[in-house]
TIDREN-539340 format. One record per residue (C-alpha): residue number from 1; residue in three letters; x, y, z. Coordinates in nm, 4 decimals, padded with zeros to 6 digits. Layout:
! residues N
n / res / xx / yy / zz
NUM / Ala / X / Y / Z
...
END
This chain:
! residues 295
n / res / xx / yy / zz
1 / Unk / -02.7148 / -01.3700 / -01.9463
2 / Unk / -02.4175 / -01.1347 / -01.9601
3 / Unk / -02.3138 / -00.8537 / -01.7299
4 / Unk / -02.1554 / -00.5170 / -01.7974
5 / Unk / -01.9221 / -00.4542 / -01.5031
6 / Unk / -01.7164 / -00.1521 / -01.4052
7 / Unk / -01.4366 / -00.1208 / -01.1520
8 / Unk / -01.3779 / 00.2471 / -01.0740
9 / Unk / -01.0415 / 00.3200 / -00.9140
10 / Unk / -00.8188 / 00.6168 / -00.8471
11 / Unk / -00.6062 / 00.5737 / -01.1597
12 / Unk / -00.8273 / 00.3815 / -01.4017
13 / Unk / -01.1772 / 00.2602 / -01.4770
14 / Unk / -01.1969 / -00.0980 / -01.6024
15 / Unk / -01.4972 / -00.1944 / -01.8159
16 / Unk / -01.5789 / -00.5553 / -01.8982
17 / Unk / -01.8465 / -00.7872 / -02.0286
18 / Unk / -01.8777 / -01.1098 / -01.8295
19 / Unk / -02.0739 / -01.4261 / -01.8976
20 / Unk / -02.3132 / -01.6182 / -01.6735
21 / Unk / -02.0237 / -01.7847 / -01.4887
22 / Unk / -01.8567 / -01.4425 / -01.4354
23 / Unk / -01.5757 / -01.5113 / -01.6799
24 / Unk / -01.4540 / -01.2035 / -01.8653
25 / Unk / -01.5411 / -01.2023 / -02.2338
26 / Unk / -01.3910 / -00.8640 / -02.3222
27 / Unk / -01.2285 / -00.5833 / -02.1272
28 / Unk / -01.1019 / -00.2302 / -02.1771
29 / Unk / -01.0055 / 00.0606 / -01.9533
30 / Unk / -00.9667 / 00.4367 / -01.9453
31 / Unk / -00.7702 / 00.6551 / -01.7024
32 / Unk / -00.9722 / 00.8147 / -01.4239
33 / Unk / -00.7066 / 01.0796 / -01.3663
34 / Unk / -00.6134 / 01.3329 / -01.4925
35 / Unk / -00.9148 / 01.3384 / -01.7289
36 / Unk / -01.1178 / 01.6559 / -01.6616
37 / Unk / -01.4406 / 01.4953 / -01.7855
38 / Unk / -01.4300 / 01.1224 / -01.7272
39 / Unk / -01.7927 / 01.0650 / -01.8187
40 / Unk / -01.7439 / 01.2239 / -02.1590
41 / Unk / -01.4824 / 00.9565 / -02.2311
42 / Unk / -01.6712 / 00.6733 / -02.0643
43 / Unk / -02.0277 / 00.7118 / -02.1977
44 / Unk / -01.9476 / 00.6350 / -02.5664
45 / Unk / -01.7694 / 00.3146 / -02.4622
46 / Unk / -02.0660 / 00.2022 / -02.2518
47 / Unk / -02.3036 / 00.2623 / -02.5430
48 / Unk / -02.1316 / -00.0119 / -02.7434
49 / Unk / -02.2543 / -00.2806 / -02.5014
50 / Unk / -02.5942 / -00.4533 / -02.4818
51 / Unk / -02.5870 / -00.6170 / -02.1377
52 / Unk / -02.8566 / -00.8093 / -01.9555
53 / Unk / -02.7493 / -00.6659 / -01.6212
54 / Unk / -02.5089 / -00.4073 / -01.4842
55 / Unk / -02.2748 / -00.3982 / -01.1845
56 / Unk / -02.0581 / -00.1070 / -01.0724
57 / Unk / -01.7792 / -00.1365 / -00.8152
58 / Unk / -01.6494 / 00.2057 / -00.7132
59 / Unk / -01.3910 / 00.3523 / -00.4831
60 / Unk / -01.5639 / 00.5262 / -00.1948
61 / Unk / -01.7357 / 00.6871 / -00.0439
62 / Unk / -02.0535 / 00.5885 / -00.2223
63 / Unk / -02.4204 / 00.6483 / -00.1438
64 / Unk / -02.6384 / 00.3471 / -00.2165
65 / Unk / -02.9623 / 00.5335 / -00.1454
66 / Unk / -02.8881 / 00.8124 / -00.3941
67 / Unk / -02.6860 / 00.6044 / -00.6393
68 / Unk / -02.3921 / 00.8445 / -00.6258
69 / Unk / -02.0170 / 00.8094 / -00.5892
70 / Unk / -01.7552 / 01.0479 / -00.4483
71 / Unk / -01.4195 / 00.8659 / -00.4733
72 / Unk / -01.1635 / 01.0436 / -00.2545
73 / Unk / -00.8947 / 01.0252 / -00.5208
74 / Unk / -01.1204 / 01.1344 / -00.8102
75 / Unk / -01.1942 / 01.4968 / -00.7161
76 / Unk / -01.3894 / 01.5532 / -01.0394
77 / Unk / -01.6642 / 01.3265 / -00.9065
78 / Unk / -01.8443 / 01.4521 / -00.5977
79 / Unk / -02.1949 / 01.3141 / -00.5436
80 / Unk / -02.1653 / 01.1976 / -00.9021
81 / Unk / -02.5019 / 01.0430 / -01.0093
82 / Unk / -02.3563 / 00.7363 / -01.1740
83 / Unk / -02.6597 / 00.5093 / -01.1357
84 / Unk / -02.8919 / 00.7649 / -01.2989
85 / Unk / -02.6491 / 00.8148 / -01.5875
86 / Unk / -02.6307 / 00.4405 / -01.6455
87 / Unk / -03.0103 / 00.4152 / -01.6353
88 / Unk / -03.0271 / 00.6832 / -01.9027
89 / Unk / -02.8065 / 00.4727 / -02.1318
90 / Unk / -02.9635 / 00.1386 / -02.0361
91 / Unk / -03.3333 / 00.1991 / -01.9618
92 / Unk / -03.5170 / -00.0810 / -01.7808
93 / Unk / -03.1900 / -00.2338 / -01.6594
94 / Unk / -03.1266 / -00.2557 / -01.2860
95 / Unk / -02.7887 / -00.1102 / -01.1879
96 / Unk / -02.6105 / -00.2715 / -00.8921
97 / Unk / -02.3690 / -00.0350 / -00.7128
98 / Unk / -02.1266 / -00.1423 / -00.4416
99 / Unk / -01.7925 / -00.0381 / -00.2967
100 / Unk / -01.4848 / -00.1613 / -00.4807
101 / Unk / -01.3424 / -00.3222 / -00.1673
102 / Unk / -01.6722 / -00.5009 / -00.1070
103 / Unk / -01.6667 / -00.6233 / -00.4670
104 / Unk / -01.3162 / -00.7654 / -00.4239
105 / Unk / -01.4146 / -00.9359 / -00.0987
106 / Unk / -01.7249 / -01.0877 / -00.2582
107 / Unk / -01.5327 / -01.2139 / -00.5612
108 / Unk / -01.2527 / -01.3673 / -00.3582
109 / Unk / -01.5006 / -01.5271 / -00.1191
110 / Unk / -01.7089 / -01.6898 / -00.3913
111 / Unk / -01.4528 / -01.7644 / -00.6622
112 / Unk / -01.1061 / -01.6882 / -00.5254
113 / Unk / -00.8767 / -01.7376 / -00.2290
114 / Unk / -01.1483 / -01.7011 / 00.0363
115 / Unk / -01.3757 / -01.9817 / -00.0808
116 / Unk / -01.5230 / -02.1781 / 00.2078
117 / Unk / -01.4984 / -01.8925 / 00.4579
118 / Unk / -01.8224 / -01.7630 / 00.6073
119 / Unk / -01.6596 / -01.4448 / 00.7372
120 / Unk / -01.3630 / -01.2636 / 00.5833
121 / Unk / -01.1993 / -00.9283 / 00.5299
122 / Unk / -01.0937 / -00.8418 / 00.1766
123 / Unk / -00.8157 / -00.5846 / 00.1371
124 / Unk / -00.6961 / -00.3903 / -00.1668
125 / Unk / -00.3511 / -00.2279 / -00.1494
126 / Unk / -00.2884 / -00.0171 / -00.4560
127 / Unk / -00.3173 / 00.3546 / -00.5364
128 / Unk / -00.5444 / 00.3597 / -00.2326
129 / Unk / -00.6339 / 00.1205 / 00.0501
130 / Unk / -00.9709 / -00.0498 / 00.0165
131 / Unk / -01.1560 / -00.2974 / 00.2293
132 / Unk / -01.4646 / -00.5145 / 00.2108
133 / Unk / -01.6436 / -00.7594 / 00.4362
134 / Unk / -01.8219 / -01.0881 / 00.3826
135 / Unk / -02.0266 / -01.1835 / 00.6883
136 / Unk / -02.2338 / -01.4984 / 00.7062
137 / Unk / -02.1432 / -01.5753 / 00.3464
138 / Unk / -02.2839 / -01.2481 / 00.2121
139 / Unk / -02.1294 / -00.9133 / 00.1226
140 / Unk / -02.1805 / -00.6650 / 00.4031
141 / Unk / -02.2385 / -00.3126 / 00.2714
142 / Unk / -02.3272 / -00.1154 / 00.5839
143 / Unk / -02.6061 / 00.1415 / 00.5857
144 / Unk / -02.4660 / 00.3691 / 00.3138
145 / Unk / -02.2495 / 00.1192 / 00.1245
146 / Unk / -01.9169 / 00.2098 / 00.2844
147 / Unk / -01.8557 / -00.0699 / 00.5337
148 / Unk / -01.4854 / -00.1518 / 00.5856
149 / Unk / -01.3590 / 00.1684 / 00.4218
150 / Unk / -01.0692 / 00.1240 / 00.6599
151 / Unk / -00.8122 / 00.3049 / 00.4477
152 / Unk / -00.9523 / 00.6193 / 00.6052
153 / Unk / -00.9255 / 00.5304 / 00.9691
154 / Unk / -00.6456 / 00.7185 / 01.1410
155 / Unk / -00.3421 / 00.5350 / 01.2753
156 / Unk / -00.1298 / 00.8477 / 01.3279
157 / Unk / -00.3542 / 01.1341 / 01.4325
158 / Unk / -00.0820 / 01.3036 / 01.6398
159 / Unk / 00.2021 / 01.2870 / 01.3897
160 / Unk / 00.0591 / 01.1813 / 01.0558
161 / Unk / 00.0109 / 01.3900 / 00.7447
162 / Unk / -00.3222 / 01.5090 / 00.6109
163 / Unk / -00.5029 / 01.2598 / 00.3895
164 / Unk / -00.6845 / 01.3534 / 00.0698
165 / Unk / -01.0073 / 01.2945 / 00.2642
166 / Unk / -00.9111 / 01.5707 / 00.5108
167 / Unk / -00.8287 / 01.3617 / 00.8181
168 / Unk / -00.4854 / 01.3408 / 00.9753
169 / Unk / -00.2868 / 01.0170 / 00.9703
170 / Unk / -00.5180 / 00.7900 / 00.7713
171 / Unk / -00.3888 / 00.4422 / 00.6935
172 / Unk / -00.3726 / 00.5492 / 00.3273
173 / Unk / -00.1148 / 00.8177 / 00.4088
174 / Unk / 00.1279 / 00.5424 / 00.5105
175 / Unk / 00.0355 / 00.2208 / 00.3332
176 / Unk / -00.0724 / 00.2924 / -00.0242
177 / Unk / 00.1772 / 00.2498 / -00.3043
178 / Unk / 00.2269 / 00.6185 / -00.3988
179 / Unk / 00.2874 / 00.7127 / -00.0340
180 / Unk / 00.5625 / 00.4528 / 00.0024
181 / Unk / 00.7217 / 00.5969 / -00.3112
182 / Unk / 00.6821 / 00.9514 / -00.1759
183 / Unk / 00.8446 / 00.8534 / 00.1529
184 / Unk / 01.1371 / 00.6883 / -00.0289
185 / Unk / 01.1954 / 00.9962 / -00.2435
186 / Unk / 01.2055 / 01.2174 / 00.0632
187 / Unk / 01.4810 / 00.9914 / 00.1943
188 / Unk / 01.6822 / 01.0322 / -00.1256
189 / Unk / 01.5638 / 00.7418 / -00.3428
190 / Unk / 01.5951 / 00.8324 / -00.7125
191 / Unk / 01.5477 / 00.4997 / -00.8927
192 / Unk / 01.1949 / 00.5504 / -01.0308
193 / Unk / 00.8512 / 00.7010 / -00.9919
194 / Unk / 00.6152 / 00.4186 / -00.8973
195 / Unk / 00.5806 / 00.1225 / -00.6643
196 / Unk / 00.6913 / -00.1263 / -00.9303
197 / Unk / 01.0264 / 00.0530 / -00.9464
198 / Unk / 01.0405 / 00.0800 / -00.5667
199 / Unk / 00.9829 / -00.2941 / -00.5245
200 / Unk / 01.2504 / -00.3777 / -00.7821
201 / Unk / 01.4925 / -00.1442 / -00.6110
202 / Unk / 01.4198 / -00.3183 / -00.2810
203 / Unk / 01.4874 / -00.6585 / -00.4409
204 / Unk / 01.8261 / -00.5240 / -00.5473
205 / Unk / 01.9031 / -00.4366 / -00.1866
206 / Unk / 01.8420 / -00.0605 / -00.1864
207 / Unk / 01.8203 / 00.0296 / 00.1832
208 / Unk / 01.5858 / 00.3254 / 00.1351
209 / Unk / 01.3427 / 00.1194 / -00.0762
210 / Unk / 01.3481 / -00.1624 / 00.1779
211 / Unk / 01.2761 / 00.0832 / 00.4593
212 / Unk / 00.9872 / 00.2447 / 00.2703
213 / Unk / 00.8217 / -00.0904 / 00.2065
214 / Unk / 00.8826 / -00.1970 / 00.5665
215 / Unk / 00.7069 / 00.1132 / 00.6984
216 / Unk / 00.4177 / 00.0786 / 00.4548
217 / Unk / 00.3659 / -00.2887 / 00.5330
218 / Unk / 00.3796 / -00.2148 / 00.9072
219 / Unk / 00.1025 / 00.0419 / 00.8633
220 / Unk / -00.1124 / -00.2117 / 00.6802
221 / Unk / -00.0507 / -00.4716 / 00.9516
222 / Unk / -00.1660 / -00.2209 / 01.2144
223 / Unk / -00.4738 / -00.1299 / 01.0131
224 / Unk / -00.5817 / -00.4870 / 00.9478
225 / Unk / -00.5281 / -00.5824 / 01.3116
226 / Unk / -00.7483 / -00.2894 / 01.4153
227 / Unk / -01.0294 / -00.4204 / 01.1946
228 / Unk / -00.9952 / -00.7770 / 01.3235
229 / Unk / -00.9965 / -00.6512 / 01.6818
230 / Unk / -01.3319 / -00.4850 / 01.6198
231 / Unk / -01.5048 / -00.7522 / 01.4118
232 / Unk / -01.3415 / -01.0716 / 01.5448
233 / Unk / -01.2941 / -01.2613 / 01.2208
234 / Unk / -01.0049 / -01.4816 / 01.1192
235 / Unk / -00.9714 / -01.4846 / 00.7404
236 / Unk / -00.8069 / -01.2085 / 00.5344
237 / Unk / -00.7514 / -01.1951 / 00.1585
238 / Unk / -00.5167 / -00.9245 / 00.0279
239 / Unk / -00.5018 / -00.8072 / -00.3325
240 / Unk / -00.4218 / -00.4951 / -00.5305
241 / Unk / -00.1163 / -00.3908 / -00.7279
242 / Unk / 00.1140 / -00.3495 / -00.4276
243 / Unk / 00.0413 / -00.7035 / -00.3063
244 / Unk / 00.1455 / -00.8421 / -00.6457
245 / Unk / 00.5071 / -00.7453 / -00.5668
246 / Unk / 00.5601 / -01.0842 / -00.4033
247 / Unk / 00.7923 / -01.1691 / -00.1113
248 / Unk / 00.9598 / -00.8268 / -00.1050
249 / Unk / 00.6268 / -00.6927 / 00.0259
250 / Unk / 00.4678 / -01.0017 / 00.1801
251 / Unk / 00.7592 / -01.1029 / 00.4010
252 / Unk / 00.7764 / -00.7757 / 00.5979
253 / Unk / 00.3981 / -00.7512 / 00.6088
254 / Unk / 00.3555 / -01.1000 / 00.7557
255 / Unk / 00.6323 / -01.0325 / 01.0086
256 / Unk / 00.4593 / -00.7147 / 01.1255
257 / Unk / 00.1140 / -00.8740 / 01.1210
258 / Unk / 00.2294 / -01.1613 / 01.3418
259 / Unk / 00.3613 / -00.9101 / 01.5936
260 / Unk / 00.0535 / -00.6861 / 01.5835
261 / Unk / -00.2114 / -00.9546 / 01.6113
262 / Unk / -00.0300 / -01.1255 / 01.8988
263 / Unk / -00.1435 / -00.8453 / 02.1290
264 / Unk / -00.5146 / -00.9176 / 02.0786
265 / Unk / -00.5223 / -01.2448 / 02.2706
266 / Unk / -00.7910 / -01.3945 / 02.0461
267 / Unk / -00.6330 / -01.3651 / 01.6993
268 / Unk / -00.4000 / -01.6606 / 01.7368
269 / Unk / -00.5141 / -01.8343 / 01.4194
270 / Unk / -00.5708 / -01.5891 / 01.1354
271 / Unk / -00.5471 / -01.7130 / 00.7775
272 / Unk / -00.4003 / -01.4543 / 00.5387
273 / Unk / -00.4131 / -01.5321 / 00.1680
274 / Unk / -00.2954 / -01.3461 / -00.1416
275 / Unk / -00.5876 / -01.2657 / -00.3710
276 / Unk / -00.6278 / -01.5243 / -00.6456
277 / Unk / -00.8304 / -01.3151 / -00.8909
278 / Unk / -00.5821 / -01.0260 / -00.8836
279 / Unk / -00.6653 / -00.7276 / -01.1054
280 / Unk / -01.0025 / -00.8656 / -01.2205
281 / Unk / -01.1488 / -00.9176 / -00.8732
282 / Unk / -01.3426 / -00.5892 / -00.8699
283 / Unk / -01.5049 / -00.6638 / -01.2064
284 / Unk / -01.5957 / -01.0175 / -01.1018
285 / Unk / -01.7381 / -00.8924 / -00.7724
286 / Unk / -01.9504 / -00.6337 / -00.9558
287 / Unk / -02.0794 / -00.9118 / -01.1822
288 / Unk / -02.1615 / -01.1360 / -00.8872
289 / Unk / -02.3493 / -00.8532 / -00.7168
290 / Unk / -02.5422 / -00.7682 / -01.0346
291 / Unk / -02.6520 / -01.1314 / -01.0627
292 / Unk / -02.7581 / -01.1271 / -00.6984
293 / Unk / -02.9553 / -00.8048 / -00.7479
294 / Unk / -03.1354 / -00.9454 / -01.0494
295 / Unk / -03.2332 / -01.2658 / -00.8768
END
């Protein structure tokens, strides 16, 4: 049996066909911004597939009961009825919908860096900040499907900026790639326009770039420690485009995380792993969930 899987993010939508072992057979993608009508671009591509089952991993918030998605960074989609639209194209096929962070956590737990862990937090650091939980060996969705959407918990409500979601000082306003770039530019950095350029500039010793990454990685360390303080688990897997930058990002993050978690008193042994499945983790997680949903 094969699975049609989607990974819906703030900048792109990845579409793939995966086999029974969740290996990707073919893959394509379209931008999710700034297209005014994403579905008009997406539907014809979907119609070329003949899957046995379907899994959709989407940036949140989502609504599992209604089958809708409202990704914060895709303003065109608010209460967008994605499950119904898929059912129209693929009648009699069950559509499995889950949060993109949950999909990454599930994939890494079953097939990636988190194998063997009963409980873990999966983290995505990219255009946004995503999170997902595996508890007792199973993906934990919460009541609406938005468990561990920790990119939108506030870590700077007195002095932070307003997030796209409307709150003040969300973790995303400090830790996501575009915000680190924005901060660097405000300080006078002029070496590029994205996090790839910022990371390279930092490797070359640019003080502003180094400071921007230090501040962003500190914010992530605070956010992850907050989650671990609440849930009391000891395995974290971090993926997403920002995490792929290597030591220039990981070294300051691990330094800050060691300092932050030391205050808890019970987080003395936390295993932090880089994601193994990298950019395909969301697709693989959607495929795993679709297989689970279809028995």
